[in-house]
Structures are given as C-alpha cells and as structure tokens.
C-alpha positions as CSV (number, residue, x, y, z in Angstrom):
1,X,94.4,88.7,122.2
2,X,92.8,88.7,125.6
3,X,93.9,91.4,128.0
4,X,96.5,89.9,130.4
5,X,94.7,91.2,133.4
6,X,91.4,89.5,132.3
7,X,92.9,86.1,131.2
8,X,92.5,83.7,134.2
9,X,95.2,81.4,132.7
10,X,97.7,84.1,131.7
11,X,101.0,84.6,133.5
12,X,99.8,87.6,135.5
13,X,96.8,85.6,136.8
14,X,99.0,82.6,137.5
15,X,101.1,84.8,139.8
16,X,98.1,86.2,141.6
17,X,96.4,82.8,142.0
18,X,99.6,81.4,143.5
19,X,99.4,84.1,146.2
20,X,95.7,83.4,146.8
21,X,96.3,79.6,147.0
22,X,99.0,80.1,149.8
23,X,96.6,82.3,151.8
24,X,93.5,80.0,151.6
25,X,95.1,76.6,151.6
26,X,94.2,76.0,155.2
27,X,90.5,76.8,154.7
28,X,90.1,75.2,151.3
29,X,88.0,72.3,152.7
30,X,85.7,74.9,154.4
31,X,85.2,76.7,151.1
32,X,84.4,73.4,149.3
33,X,81.9,72.5,152.0
34,X,80.2,75.9,151.6
35,X,80.0,75.2,147.9
36,X,78.3,71.8,148.3
37,X,76.0,73.0,151.0
38,X,74.6,75.6,148.6
39,X,74.4,73.1,145.8
40,X,72.7,70.2,147.5
41,X,70.2,72.2,149.5
42,X,67.9,72.0,146.5
43,X,65.2,69.2,146.3
44,X,66.4,67.4,143.1
45,X,70.0,66.5,143.9
46,X,69.2,66.4,147.6
47,X,66.7,63.6,147.0
48,X,69.2,61.7,144.9
49,X,72.0,62.0,147.4
50,X,69.8,60.8,150.2
51,X,69.4,57.4,148.4
52,X,73.1,56.9,147.8
53,X,75.3,54.6,149.8
54,X,78.4,56.3,151.3
55,X,80.6,54.7,148.7
56,X,78.3,56.0,145.9
57,X,78.2,59.5,147.4
58,X,82.0,59.5,147.6
59,X,82.2,58.3,144.0
60,X,79.8,61.0,142.9
61,X,81.8,63.7,144.5
62,X,85.3,62.4,143.6
63,X,85.8,64.3,140.4
64,X,84.0,67.6,141.3
65,X,86.0,67.7,144.6
66,X,89.3,67.1,142.9
67,X,88.6,70.0,140.5
68,X,87.6,72.3,143.3
69,X,90.8,71.5,145.1
70,X,92.7,72.5,141.9
71,X,90.6,75.4,140.9
72,X,93.1,78.0,142.2
73,X,96.2,76.0,140.9
74,X,98.3,78.5,139.0
75,X,99.8,75.7,136.9
76,X,96.4,74.6,135.6
77,X,96.3,75.2,131.8
78,X,93.2,76.3,130.0
79,X,92.8,73.1,127.9
80,X,92.9,70.8,130.8
81,X,90.7,73.0,132.9
82,X,88.0,73.3,130.2
83,X,87.9,69.6,129.5
84,X,87.6,68.7,133.2
85,X,85.0,71.4,133.8
86,X,82.8,70.5,130.8
87,X,82.9,66.8,131.9
88,X,81.9,67.8,135.5
89,X,79.2,70.0,134.1
90,X,77.8,66.8,132.5
91,X,78.0,65.1,135.9
92,X,75.9,68.0,137.4
93,X,73.5,67.5,134.5
94,X,73.3,63.7,135.3
95,X,72.2,64.8,138.8
96,X,69.8,67.4,137.5
97,X,71.7,70.3,139.0
98,X,70.3,73.5,137.5
99,X,72.6,76.2,136.2
100,X,71.1,78.7,138.6
101,X,72.0,76.4,141.5
102,X,75.6,76.4,140.3
103,X,75.6,80.2,140.1
104,X,74.4,80.4,143.7
105,X,77.0,77.9,145.0
106,X,79.8,79.7,143.2
107,X,78.6,83.0,144.7
108,X,78.7,81.5,148.1
109,X,82.1,80.1,147.5
110,X,83.4,83.5,146.3
111,X,81.9,85.3,149.2
112,X,83.7,83.0,151.7
113,X,86.9,83.2,149.7
114,X,86.8,87.0,149.5
115,X,86.2,87.2,153.2
116,X,89.3,85.1,153.9
117,X,91.4,87.2,151.5
118,X,90.1,90.4,153.1
119,X,91.6,89.4,156.5
120,X,94.8,88.0,155.1
121,X,96.0,90.4,152.4
122,X,96.7,93.9,153.7
123,X,97.5,95.7,150.4
124,X,94.1,96.8,149.0
125,X,95.4,97.0,145.4
126,X,96.9,93.6,145.4
127,X,93.8,92.2,147.2
128,X,91.6,93.7,144.4
129,X,93.8,92.1,141.7
130,X,93.8,88.7,143.4
131,X,90.0,88.9,143.8
132,X,89.7,89.7,140.1
133,X,91.9,86.7,139.1
134,X,90.1,84.4,141.4
135,X,86.7,85.6,140.2
136,X,87.7,85.2,136.6
137,X,89.0,81.6,137.2
138,X,85.8,80.7,139.0
139,X,83.6,82.2,136.3
140,X,85.6,80.3,133.7
141,X,84.9,77.2,135.7
142,X,81.2,78.0,136.0
143,X,80.9,78.7,132.2
144,X,82.5,75.4,131.4
145,X,80.1,73.6,133.7
146,X,77.1,75.3,132.0
147,X,78.5,74.3,128.6
148,X,78.8,70.7,129.7
149,X,75.3,70.7,131.1
150,X,73.9,72.3,127.9
151,X,75.9,69.8,125.8
152,X,74.1,67.0,127.7
153,X,70.7,68.6,127.0
154,X,71.5,69.0,123.3
155,X,72.7,65.4,123.0
156,X,69.4,64.2,124.6
157,X,67.4,66.4,122.3
158,X,69.4,65.2,119.3
159,X,68.9,61.5,120.3
160,X,65.2,62.0,120.7
161,X,64.9,63.7,117.3
162,X,66.8,60.8,115.7
163,X,64.7,58.2,117.4
164,X,61.5,59.9,116.3
165,X,62.5,59.2,112.7
166,X,62.9,55.4,113.3
167,X,59.9,54.5,111.2
168,X,61.5,55.9,108.1
169,X,65.1,55.2,108.8
170,X,65.4,51.4,108.3
171,X,63.5,48.6,106.6
172,X,63.5,46.0,109.4
173,X,62.4,46.3,113.0
174,X,65.7,44.7,114.0
175,X,67.5,47.5,112.4
176,X,65.2,50.1,113.9
177,X,65.8,48.7,117.3
178,X,69.5,48.5,116.9
179,X,69.6,52.0,115.6
180,X,67.7,53.3,118.6
181,X,70.0,51.5,121.0
182,X,73.1,52.9,119.2
183,X,71.7,56.4,119.5
184,X,70.9,55.9,123.2
185,X,74.3,54.5,124.1
186,X,75.9,57.5,122.6
187,X,74.4,59.6,125.3
188,X,77.0,60.7,127.9
189,X,77.2,58.2,130.7
190,X,75.0,55.6,129.1
191,X,76.8,52.3,129.4
192,X,74.4,49.7,127.8
193,X,71.0,49.5,126.1
194,X,69.2,46.2,125.7
195,X,66.0,45.1,123.8
196,X,64.5,42.1,125.4
197,X,61.4,39.8,125.2
198,X,60.3,36.9,127.5
199,X,60.6,33.4,126.2
200,X,58.0,30.6,126.7
201,X,59.2,30.1,130.3
202,X,58.9,33.8,131.2
203,X,62.7,34.4,131.3
204,X,63.5,37.7,129.7
205,X,66.0,37.2,126.9
206,X,68.1,40.2,126.1
207,X,68.1,39.8,122.3
208,X,69.7,43.0,121.1
209,X,72.4,44.6,123.3
210,X,74.5,47.6,122.5
211,X,77.4,49.0,124.5
212,X,81.0,48.3,125.1
213,X,80.2,45.5,127.5
214,X,77.4,43.9,125.5
215,X,79.0,40.5,125.6
216,X,79.7,40.7,129.4
217,X,76.2,42.0,130.0
218,X,74.6,38.9,128.5
219,X,77.2,36.4,129.7
220,X,76.9,37.5,133.3
221,X,73.2,37.2,133.4
222,X,73.4,33.6,132.0
223,X,76.4,32.4,134.0
224,X,75.0,33.8,137.3
225,X,71.5,32.6,136.6
226,X,70.1,36.1,137.2
227,X,68.4,36.8,133.8
228,X,65.2,38.8,134.7
229,X,61.8,37.1,134.7
230,X,58.3,38.4,134.2
231,X,56.9,36.3,137.2
232,X,56.3,38.2,140.4
233,X,56.9,35.1,142.6
234,X,60.4,34.7,141.2
235,X,63.1,36.9,142.8
236,X,64.3,37.6,139.3
237,X,60.9,39.1,138.5
238,X,61.1,41.8,141.2
239,X,63.4,44.1,139.3
240,X,62.5,46.8,136.9
241,X,62.2,44.5,134.0
242,X,59.6,42.2,135.6
243,X,57.7,45.2,137.1
244,X,57.6,47.0,133.8
245,X,56.3,44.0,132.0
246,X,53.5,43.3,134.6
247,X,52.5,47.0,135.1
248,X,53.0,48.3,131.6
249,X,54.6,51.3,133.2
250,X,58.2,52.7,132.9
251,X,60.3,51.7,135.8
252,X,63.2,53.9,137.0
253,X,65.8,52.9,139.6
254,X,67.7,55.9,141.0
255,X,70.4,53.8,142.6
256,X,70.8,50.1,141.9
257,X,73.2,49.5,144.7
258,X,70.9,50.9,147.4
259,X,67.7,49.2,146.1
260,X,67.0,46.1,148.2
261,X,64.8,44.6,145.5
262,X,67.8,44.4,143.2
263,X,70.1,42.6,145.7
264,X,70.8,39.7,143.3
265,X,72.0,42.2,140.7
266,X,74.1,44.4,143.0
267,X,77.5,42.7,142.3
268,X,76.6,42.3,138.6
269,X,75.9,46.0,138.3
270,X,79.1,47.0,140.1
271,X,81.2,44.9,137.8
272,X,79.6,46.4,134.7
273,X,79.5,50.0,135.9
274,X,75.8,50.3,136.2
275,X,74.6,52.8,138.8
276,X,71.0,53.4,137.6
277,X,68.6,51.8,135.2
278,X,65.3,52.5,133.5
279,X,63.1,49.9,131.8
280,X,60.5,50.9,129.2
281,X,57.7,48.4,128.4
282,X,56.8,48.4,124.8
283,X,53.3,47.3,123.6
284,X,52.1,46.3,120.1
285,X,49.3,47.8,118.1
286,X,46.7,46.0,120.3
287,X,48.1,47.3,123.5
288,X,49.6,44.0,124.6
289,X,53.0,43.8,126.3
290,X,55.5,43.0,123.5
291,X,59.1,43.8,124.6
292,X,61.2,45.7,127.1
293,X,63.9,48.4,126.5
294,X,66.4,48.7,129.4
295,X,68.9,51.6,129.7
296,X,71.9,51.3,132.1
297,X,73.6,54.5,133.2
298,X,76.9,55.0,135.0
299,X,75.6,57.7,137.4
300,X,73.0,57.3,140.1
301,X,70.0,59.5,139.8
302,X,70.2,60.0,136.0
303,X,66.7,58.8,135.3
304,X,65.1,60.7,138.2
305,X,65.2,64.1,136.5
306,X,61.8,65.2,135.0
307,X,63.3,65.8,131.6
308,X,64.6,62.2,131.5
309,X,61.1,60.9,132.4
310,X,59.9,62.8,129.3
311,X,62.8,61.4,127.3
312,X,61.8,57.9,128.2
313,X,58.1,58.5,127.4
314,X,59.0,59.8,123.9
315,X,61.4,57.0,123.2
316,X,58.6,54.6,124.1
317,X,56.2,56.4,121.8
318,X,58.7,56.3,118.9
319,X,59.5,52.6,119.3
320,X,55.9,51.6,119.7
321,X,55.1,53.4,116.5
322,X,57.9,51.5,114.8
323,X,56.6,48.2,116.2
324,X,53.0,49.0,115.1
325,X,54.2,49.7,111.5
326,X,56.4,46.6,111.4
327,X,56.0,42.9,110.9
328,X,58.0,42.3,114.0
329,X,61.3,40.6,114.7
330,X,59.8,37.1,114.8
331,X,60.7,34.4,117.4
332,X,62.4,35.2,120.7
333,X,66.1,34.5,120.2
334,X,68.8,34.9,122.8
335,X,71.7,37.3,122.2
336,X,74.1,34.4,121.7
337,X,71.9,32.6,119.2
338,X,71.3,35.8,117.2
339,X,75.1,36.4,117.1
340,X,75.7,32.8,116.1
341,X,73.3,33.0,113.2
342,X,74.8,36.3,111.9
343,X,78.3,34.9,112.2
344,X,77.3,31.7,110.3
345,X,76.0,33.8,107.5
346,X,79.1,35.9,107.5
347,X,81.2,32.7,107.1
348,X,79.1,31.7,104.1
349,X,77.5,28.7,105.9
350,X,74.6,28.7,103.5
351,X,73.0,25.7,101.8
352,X,70.5,26.1,99.0
353,X,67.7,23.5,98.7
354,X,65.4,23.3,95.7
355,X,61.7,22.3,95.6
356,X,60.4,21.4,92.1
357,X,57.5,23.3,90.5
358,X,55.7,21.3,87.8
359,X,53.3,22.0,85.0
360,X,50.0,20.6,86.1
361,X,49.0,19.8,82.5
362,X,52.2,18.0,81.3
363,X,53.9,16.9,84.6
364,X,57.0,18.7,83.3
365,X,59.5,20.4,85.6
366,X,59.2,24.1,84.9
367,X,61.4,25.5,87.6
368,X,62.5,25.0,91.2
369,X,62.2,27.3,94.2
370,X,65.5,28.0,95.9
371,X,65.2,27.7,99.7
372,X,68.0,29.0,102.0
373,X,69.2,27.0,105.0
374,X,72.1,27.7,107.4
375,X,74.5,24.7,107.7
376,X,74.6,23.6,111.3
377,X,77.8,21.5,110.6
378,X,76.4,18.8,112.8
379,X,74.2,17.0,110.2
380,X,71.4,19.6,110.5
381,X,70.1,22.5,108.6
382,X,68.7,25.7,110.3
383,X,65.5,27.0,108.8
384,X,64.6,30.6,108.0
385,X,61.9,30.5,110.6
386,X,64.8,30.3,113.1
387,X,67.5,32.5,111.6
388,X,65.6,35.3,109.9
389,X,64.5,37.0,113.2
390,X,68.1,37.5,113.9
391,X,68.8,39.4,110.7
392,X,68.7,43.1,109.9
393,X,68.9,44.7,106.5
394,X,72.7,44.2,106.2
395,X,72.3,40.4,106.8
396,X,69.3,40.2,104.5
397,X,71.3,41.7,101.7
398,X,74.1,39.3,102.4
399,X,71.6,36.4,102.3
400,X,70.2,37.6,99.0
401,X,73.6,38.0,97.4
402,X,75.0,34.7,98.7
403,X,71.8,32.8,97.9
404,X,71.6,34.1,94.3
405,X,75.2,33.2,93.7
406,X,74.8,29.7,95.1
407,X,71.6,29.2,93.0
408,X,73.3,30.3,89.8
409,X,76.3,28.0,90.5
410,X,73.9,25.1,91.0
411,X,71.9,25.8,87.9
412,X,75.2,25.8,86.0
413,X,76.2,22.5,87.4
414,X,72.7,21.0,86.8
415,X,72.9,22.1,83.1
416,X,76.3,20.3,82.9
417,X,74.7,17.2,84.3
418,X,71.9,17.3,81.7
419,X,69.1,19.1,83.6
420,X,68.4,22.6,82.4
421,X,65.8,24.3,84.5
422,X,64.9,27.7,86.0
423,X,64.9,28.9,89.6
424,X,62.7,31.1,91.7
425,X,64.3,33.2,94.5
426,X,62.4,35.2,97.1
427,X,63.0,38.9,96.8
428,X,62.3,41.1,99.9
429,X,59.7,43.7,99.3
430,X,62.2,46.4,100.4
431,X,64.2,45.6,97.2
432,X,61.9,48.0,95.4
433,X,63.0,50.8,97.7
434,X,66.7,49.8,98.0
435,X,68.9,50.1,95.0
436,X,71.5,47.8,96.6
437,X,69.4,44.7,95.8
438,X,69.2,45.7,92.2
439,X,73.0,46.2,92.0
440,X,73.6,42.8,93.7
441,X,71.3,41.1,91.2
442,X,72.8,42.9,88.2
443,X,76.4,42.2,89.1
444,X,75.8,38.6,90.0
445,X,73.9,37.8,86.9
446,X,76.7,39.2,84.8
447,X,79.1,36.7,86.3
448,X,77.3,33.6,85.1
449,X,76.5,32.3,81.5
450,X,72.9,31.7,82.5
451,X,70.0,33.4,80.7
452,X,68.4,35.9,83.0
453,X,64.9,34.7,82.0
454,X,65.7,31.5,83.9
455,X,65.6,33.4,87.1
456,X,62.3,34.4,88.7
457,X,62.3,36.8,91.7
458,X,59.3,36.1,93.9
459,X,58.0,39.2,95.7
460,X,56.5,38.6,99.1
461,X,52.9,39.9,99.1
462,X,52.7,41.0,102.7
463,X,55.3,43.7,102.5
464,X,54.2,47.4,102.5
465,X,55.2,48.9,99.1
466,X,54.1,51.8,97.1
467,X,53.4,50.1,93.7
468,X,53.2,53.4,91.8
469,X,56.5,54.5,93.1
470,X,58.1,51.1,92.4
471,X,56.7,51.0,88.9
472,X,58.0,54.5,88.1
473,X,61.4,54.1,89.6
474,X,62.9,50.6,90.2
475,X,60.6,48.2,88.5
476,X,61.7,49.1,84.9
477,X,65.3,48.5,86.1
478,X,64.5,45.1,87.4
479,X,62.7,44.3,84.2
480,X,65.7,45.5,82.2
481,X,67.7,42.7,83.8
482,X,65.7,40.2,81.7
483,X,64.4,38.3,84.7
484,X,60.9,37.3,85.5
485,X,58.9,38.6,88.5
486,X,56.3,36.7,90.5
487,X,53.9,37.6,93.2
488,X,54.3,35.2,96.2
489,X,51.5,34.3,98.6
490,X,48.5,35.6,96.8
491,X,45.6,35.9,99.2
492,X,47.7,36.1,102.4
493,X,47.8,39.9,103.0
494,X,47.9,43.2,101.3
495,X,48.0,42.6,97.6
496,X,45.4,42.5,94.9
497,X,45.4,41.6,91.3
498,X,45.4,45.3,90.5
499,X,48.7,45.5,92.4
500,X,50.1,42.6,90.5
501,X,49.1,44.2,87.2
502,X,50.8,47.5,88.4
503,X,54.0,45.6,89.2
504,X,53.9,43.7,85.9
505,X,54.5,40.3,87.4
506,X,54.6,37.2,85.2
507,X,53.3,34.7,87.7
508,X,51.5,34.5,91.0
509,X,51.6,31.9,93.7
510,X,48.4,31.1,95.6
511,X,49.2,31.1,99.3
512,X,49.7,27.7,100.9
513,X,47.4,28.7,103.8
514,X,44.5,28.8,101.5
515,X,45.2,25.3,100.3
516,X,46.2,23.3,103.4
517,X,42.7,23.7,104.9
518,X,41.2,21.5,102.1
519,X,40.5,18.5,104.3
520,X,38.6,20.6,106.8
521,X,37.0,23.2,104.5
522,X,37.3,22.0,100.9
523,X,34.6,24.4,99.7
524,X,36.8,27.4,100.8
525,X,40.1,26.0,99.6
526,X,39.0,24.9,96.2
527,X,36.9,28.0,95.6
528,X,39.9,30.1,96.4
529,X,42.0,28.3,94.0
530,X,39.4,28.5,91.3
531,X,38.6,32.2,91.7
532,X,42.2,33.4,92.1
533,X,43.4,31.3,89.2
534,X,40.8,32.6,86.9
535,X,41.2,36.2,88.0
536,X,45.0,35.9,87.4
537,X,44.3,34.5,83.9
538,X,42.0,37.4,83.2
539,X,44.9,39.8,83.5
540,X,47.3,37.5,81.7
541,X,49.2,36.1,84.7
542,X,50.0,32.4,85.3
543,X,49.0,30.9,88.6
544,X,51.0,28.5,90.8
545,X,49.4,26.7,93.7
546,X,51.8,25.9,96.5
547,X,51.2,23.6,99.5
548,X,50.0,20.7,97.4
549,X,50.4,17.9,100.0
550,X,48.2,15.1,98.5
551,X,47.3,13.7,95.1
552,X,43.8,15.0,95.7
553,X,45.1,18.6,96.0
554,X,47.2,18.1,92.9
555,X,44.3,16.7,90.9
556,X,41.9,19.5,92.1
557,X,44.4,22.3,91.3
558,X,44.9,20.9,87.8
559,X,41.1,20.6,87.2
560,X,40.5,24.1,88.5
561,X,42.9,25.5,85.9
562,X,46.0,26.3,87.8
563,X,49.1,26.3,85.6
564,X,51.8,25.1,88.0
565,X,51.9,23.2,91.3
566,X,54.4,22.9,94.2
567,X,54.2,20.9,97.4
568,X,55.2,17.8,99.3
569,X,53.1,15.5,97.3
570,X,55.1,16.6,94.2
571,X,58.5,16.8,95.8
572,X,60.2,17.9,99.0
573,X,63.1,20.4,99.0
574,X,66.3,18.7,98.0
575,X,70.0,19.4,97.3
576,X,71.0,20.2,93.7
577,X,72.7,16.7,93.6
578,X,69.4,15.0,94.5
579,X,67.5,17.2,92.1
580,X,69.6,15.9,89.2
581,X,68.4,12.4,90.0
582,X,64.7,13.3,90.8
583,X,62.0,12.0,88.5
584,X,58.3,12.8,88.9
585,X,55.7,10.1,88.5
586,X,53.2,11.1,85.8
587,X,50.0,12.6,87.1
588,X,47.7,11.2,84.5
589,X,44.9,13.6,85.5
590,X,41.6,13.2,83.6
591,X,39.0,15.8,84.6
592,X,36.2,13.6,83.4
593,X,37.3,10.7,85.6
594,X,38.7,12.1,88.9
595,X,40.3,9.6,91.2
596,X,40.1,11.6,94.4
597,X,37.3,13.2,96.3
598,X,38.9,16.6,96.1
599,X,39.3,16.2,92.3
600,X,35.6,15.3,92.2
601,X,34.7,18.4,94.2
602,X,36.8,20.4,91.7
603,X,34.8,19.0,88.7
604,X,31.6,20.0,90.5
605,X,32.9,23.6,90.9
606,X,33.8,23.7,87.2
607,X,30.5,22.2,86.0
608,X,28.5,24.5,88.3
609,X,30.4,27.5,86.8
610,X,29.4,26.4,83.3
611,X,25.8,25.9,84.4
612,X,25.8,29.4,85.7
613,X,27.1,30.8,82.4
614,X,24.4,28.9,80.5
615,X,21.8,31.0,82.2
616,X,18.4,30.9,80.4
617,X,19.8,29.3,77.2
618,X,18.5,25.7,77.3
619,X,20.5,24.6,74.3
620,X,23.7,25.5,75.9
621,X,22.7,23.9,79.2
622,X,21.7,20.7,77.4
623,X,25.1,20.5,75.9
624,X,26.8,21.0,79.3
625,X,24.7,18.3,80.9
626,X,25.3,15.9,78.1
627,X,29.0,15.9,78.8
628,X,30.4,13.1,81.1
629,X,30.2,14.2,84.7
630,X,33.4,14.0,86.7
631,X,31.6,13.7,90.0
632,X,29.4,11.1,88.7
633,X,32.4,9.1,87.5
634,X,34.0,9.3,90.9
635,X,30.8,8.2,92.7
636,X,30.5,5.3,90.3
637,X,34.1,4.1,90.7
638,X,33.9,4.5,94.5
639,X,30.6,2.5,94.7
640,X,28.8,5.6,96.1
641,X,25.9,5.9,93.6
642,X,23.4,4.3,95.9
643,X,24.4,6.3,99.0
644,X,22.8,9.6,100.3
645,X,25.7,11.4,98.5
646,X,24.9,9.6,95.2
647,X,21.2,10.4,95.6
648,X,22.0,14.1,96.2
649,X,24.0,14.1,93.0
650,X,21.2,12.5,91.0
651,X,18.8,15.0,92.4
652,X,21.0,18.0,91.4
653,X,21.2,16.7,87.8
654,X,17.5,16.4,87.7
655,X,17.1,20.0,89.0
656,X,19.6,21.3,86.5
657,X,17.8,19.8,83.6
658,X,14.4,21.2,84.7
659,X,15.1,24.4,86.5
660,X,18.8,25.4,86.6
661,X,19.2,28.6,88.5
662,X,16.0,28.2,90.5
663,X,15.8,28.1,94.3
664,X,15.2,24.3,94.0
665,X,18.4,23.9,92.1
666,X,20.4,26.1,94.5
667,X,19.1,24.2,97.5
668,X,20.0,20.9,95.8
669,X,23.5,22.2,95.1
670,X,24.0,23.3,98.7
671,X,22.9,19.9,99.9
672,X,25.3,18.1,97.6
673,X,28.2,20.4,98.5
674,X,27.6,19.8,102.2
675,X,27.5,16.0,101.8
676,X,30.6,16.0,99.6
677,X,32.5,18.2,102.2
678,X,31.4,15.7,104.9
679,X,32.7,12.9,102.7
680,X,36.1,14.5,102.3
681,X,36.4,15.4,106.0
682,X,35.4,11.9,107.1
683,X,38.3,10.5,105.2
684,X,40.5,11.9,108.0
685,X,44.1,13.1,108.2
686,X,45.5,9.9,106.9
687,X,43.6,10.2,103.6
688,X,44.4,12.0,100.4
689,X,43.7,15.3,102.0
690,X,46.9,15.3,103.9
691,X,50.4,13.9,103.5
692,X,52.3,12.4,106.4
693,X,54.7,14.9,107.9
694,X,54.6,18.7,108.2
695,X,51.9,20.8,106.5
696,X,54.1,22.1,103.7
697,X,57.3,23.9,103.1
698,X,55.2,27.0,103.5
699,X,53.3,25.9,106.5
700,X,53.5,25.8,110.2
701,X,56.4,26.9,112.4
702,X,59.6,24.8,111.9
703,X,61.7,23.1,114.5
704,X,65.0,24.8,115.0
705,X,67.1,22.2,113.2
706,X,66.5,19.0,111.2
707,X,68.6,16.2,109.8
708,X,70.1,16.4,106.3
709,X,68.6,12.9,105.7
710,X,65.2,14.5,106.0
711,X,66.2,16.8,103.2
712,X,65.6,19.9,105.3
713,X,61.9,19.8,104.8
714,X,61.3,22.8,107.1
715,X,58.1,24.9,106.9
716,X,58.6,28.5,105.9
717,X,57.7,30.5,109.0
718,X,58.0,34.2,109.7
719,X,56.3,35.0,106.5
720,X,55.1,38.4,107.8
721,X,58.7,39.3,108.4
722,X,61.5,39.9,105.9
723,X,61.7,36.6,104.0
724,X,64.6,36.7,101.5
725,X,65.2,33.1,100.2
726,X,63.8,30.2,102.2
C-alpha cells in the first residue's frame, strides 16, 4: 500500500491539492504559458508549430491544455489521469517532443508554481506538504507522458519488425500489401493507408485502402474529381503522390491544411481527419516506378520527425523487397472494382466453362480444362485476367473450393447425360505450402461419387516452389487423394523436366506462347514441341500442347508425337450443357500425307531426326529414305514440286543419299528450312497458321467482359500471378 503522504491521488493529497488550486487559480494561465514556452522553444516542435494555421495550433493544444488546467484538480482519479496523460504523451510523440524537453518544461512550471505558493501560504509546514503533493501529481503526469511517448516508439518499432517479415508472411502480393497497410493503420493516430498505381491515363487509382474511412476516402476522390495524377501539368499532379511518382523520392507533408499546393484537397482532408501525409514511391526490381504507398495521419508534423523518416525508408525497403520477389498484383483496378469482384465471389457468382482436350491419335475426348469466370449478370462473363488481380489468398482459396465443387457437380450431370469424362483444374503453386488447399480438395472429393483419378490438378509452372520440400511433405498427401497431377505451361518460366520428375506429375502442358508464334517462327515453335514432347516421354510423362489454333498446328503437334491437344481449332470453352452436345470432327491425320504446311514442316523435322540417328550406317539411311516423304507429298498435292521450294527439297534428298551429315547436306537443309518458313509466313494471318479471333484461351490479355453467346472465350492473362482456375 502506497504511503498516504506520497500518493498524489490519496485523500490527504486531495486535501492539499484543493488548497493549492484555490491559491493559484488566478495565475494558472501564466503557469501554463510558462510550460509551453519551455516546451516549444526547441527546434523540432517549434518548426512544426510555425507551419500550423491558428485553427490547427488550437486543435493541437486543446487536449494538453485541458489536462494542465485539471492537473491540480483534487477530484481527478488515478485511472482517468493516467489514461489522459498517456494519450497526451503520444501527442507529444507525434510532435517529436523529447522526454528531456518535457522534464525541462515541468521543472519550469514547478518553479513558477512554488514561487506563487511561497508568497501565498504562510505556514512553512503546510507549504512543504502542498509542494510535495503538487510535485508528486506533476511527476505522475510526466511519468505517464513518457510512458505514452515510449508506447508510440514501441508500436512503431513493432510495426517495422512485422513489415520486415512481409516476404515470408503471405503468398500473394495483394495479401502482403494489405497486411502492411493493416499494420501501419494500427499505429496511434494513423487514419488511413492506401496502395495506389496509375492507370493508362495517369490517374492514380487507390486500389487497396485500409482504415475506418476507406470507403469515404475513395468515394470522395472520385465524386469530387480530385484523384491524384502523375502529370505535373495537372493540378492533381502537384500533391505528394504525383511528386513522389515523378521524383522517386518520399514526400512528406507536415500540414495539409497550410500547404498551398494541396488546396484542392484541403476540404477533403478536413472531412476525413487528415492533418499530415507521407507518400512512399515503390519501384520494381528494375528500379522503375511501380506503385505508391500513402499514409494519412491525424496530427500535423507526424512525418517530420527524423525517426519517422527512417520508418518510411524501412517500410519502403521491405515493400520493394516483397514486390521484387512477387509476380505482382496484375492489372490496375480501382478500389470499387476490386471490392465488386471479391463480393461477387463471396456471393458464389462463379461459372465454370470447359475446353476439350483430345487425343491427337484417336480424336477422342480425354478430358476438359475447367475455366473459371465471374458472372456479370448482364449477359457477360468476367475473365480471370480481370478479377484475379483483386484477389488475395483468402479469395484464391474460395475460388479453388467453389470451382472444384462446381466442376464435380458438372461432371456428375454430364455422366448422367451420357458423357463421362475427366477434368483438369488449375492448382495454385502455393497449395504445396498451404495445407488448406489439400483439406479443401480432400473434403470436396469425398462429397461426390466421382473417381478421384478423373480429376487432374494442373500446377502452374511459374510459381516459386521448393520441389524437395513439396515432395517430402505435401506431395504424398496429394497423391494419396488418388488424383492426377500435371505441370502447366512447360517452357514458360522456372521449371524443368527434372522438377517435373521430382513432383511426380502424370502430364505436362507445353506453354501456348511457344505454339502461337508458329506462323512467324515455325522453326522455333515446332522444334519446341518436338523437343519438349520427346524429353517428357523420356521420363515417362505425357505431353499436351495447348494453343492449337489451326488445323496446321493440330496436324503438326500430332506428327511431332504430342499425346493430347487443346485450343480454339479443336474447341472453344463452353458450358457443361454445350459440352454434352459437342462433337469433334475427326482429324484424319496421316503423317505420310500432311495436308498443311505446318504438318509438312513437322514431317521434315521427324525425318531429319531419323537421318541424324542413322549416322554413318548406310543401310539404315537407305531404309529411311525409301519411306514415303511427307514433305514431298505435300509439295506434290500443292503443285509446288517445280518451284524453288520443290527444287530445294529435291536437292536435300540428293544430299542425304550421297552425304548425309556433311556440310553440303547441312547447308541444303538450312536452305530448305528457310524456304519452307517463308512459305508458311507468306500464307498470312488468314491461313492455317491462325484462327480468326483471339490468340487462344491462354493467349493475350482479355477484355474485361464478353458475351455469353461468344462462350466466354477469354484469353488467360496474368499467368505470372496466382492463377487458380481459369
């Protein structure tokens, strides 16, 4: 129990403080003025105060002044006093008032107070007791101020420590950014934090906003047409956001209300309680401007303190490291659009479309790829290239769970309608580091009477994943479900066949981007298909070629040995109802008699590979050359035997018979390849090399929406992001 004489809130102290209050009430304002003269004579707060408007200065002093007026109040209880004093200590921290300055100011206040008591209280013993009670009350006040200031420092240090771990704390950049904003808005006095990027017009879109007034923050910018811009010749580009983007330097505004360059935002800031702002430019791994992080604080001068400048720099470093190790949040989306997409998913507004995958030898339907679309409820579908940039890990799990359930329901209905097939669903790479995906798949598969082997989970190649760790931990559990695994987009990024072998996948898909260049660079596209297919076969993995947009590509992929094919020339994505009625026209591919130039090129690749294997064995070479030549058949049926191309082919056959493998043969082969490439290229975009319409379902960027009648044939964009099922 505290000694009664030493307790500044005990009954005895209350009695003594009551006497003191009566004696100094007439000079209380003078005492308070002495306190503030001592406090604001220092450079830091003095510089801040000099920039404040009279209204802001009054607001800044309102709470500290009110407490100083009550500091000698005998009825002030300890709990109320401590809470108020700690809060005001944080205010002093906002203004960068040092603890030593507070000590000096309280010493000056005490000195003036004691001088007054000396002349007004004659009893020395009573005067000593009153001085003791007053001193203990002021020291309690000072101690609480220091605790409040230290709490602010600790909260800033804790926030910085948490943000420094962003790279390891979430799977998607959206989640990392939102997590950082959540941490920063928990700082005392921080009202709002916003992540923004400029759109194609240079208007800065606040995409992710955190704070109690996030909705008002965005709505006011739009409604009042004051969204910041990156352009210096636009008044909206003269604020901290525009300056930060152009200069690539952190911009700090000590007082929004007194900064003339921010005139168009003054009323906006007052309504939302913004007194100061700092904007951090964020660059990507190449050093180019990428995004902006803006922090809005309720107190002027908050960002002027040296320790806050250091905080901003370290926040910048942590977020830029997260950006550098991420695939990025994709397209620039407004806050309202992002919210609308997340809400649509939450309502279950998901439609699954299915693109057939056929056996290139038998024309049989082997499976379908399930492609997710959000239902626009206006006759349109919204593609993943549009909605995925709005999703964090929670939404990606939702998308996976809902998409898998809808796919299993559709497979069940298709079986009842007489079409039993399998389905492939895209699996985010992080599923091998997140047990929740496995739990979702396990529980959902248990609900449906569908054999697990009819489900293939396609793993996106470009994700960063430790294959050894995956194999040792989660991969056996995925395999135990009885499902198949496939490597998606072979050739587009990180993976190798060694990685696929480690993961134990059953199939691989050759990336569409390697295929859709066939019209311009057939030698590259077809050689990629040939080499990747045969390497996959060497390790016992089947190969699917996606992006087959013409009969020529289908024929070439089949001749080159690919197992399965997928693309617009086979079928466009369709609803389950349309899939039940879909029938594929037979391919009737005959490698000895190709009907297309790309097919003819493929036969040349295959024949050249056999010639290379024959080496110095003439009997083997003789057998190969005796076989009907697919390229020769094509030239004959096209009436090209007597052209330069036909002559080059005849010359190559002659060289092969006499000197296969010689420099003369190699030169003849290069000449024939060049002429055949020119022949394919000259056929132009309207020929077999390209279908009418978009590149493929895995091709160029999609429009935001499309009609249902077009069967939602939207290219899969954002592949380097977190693609779940699209």
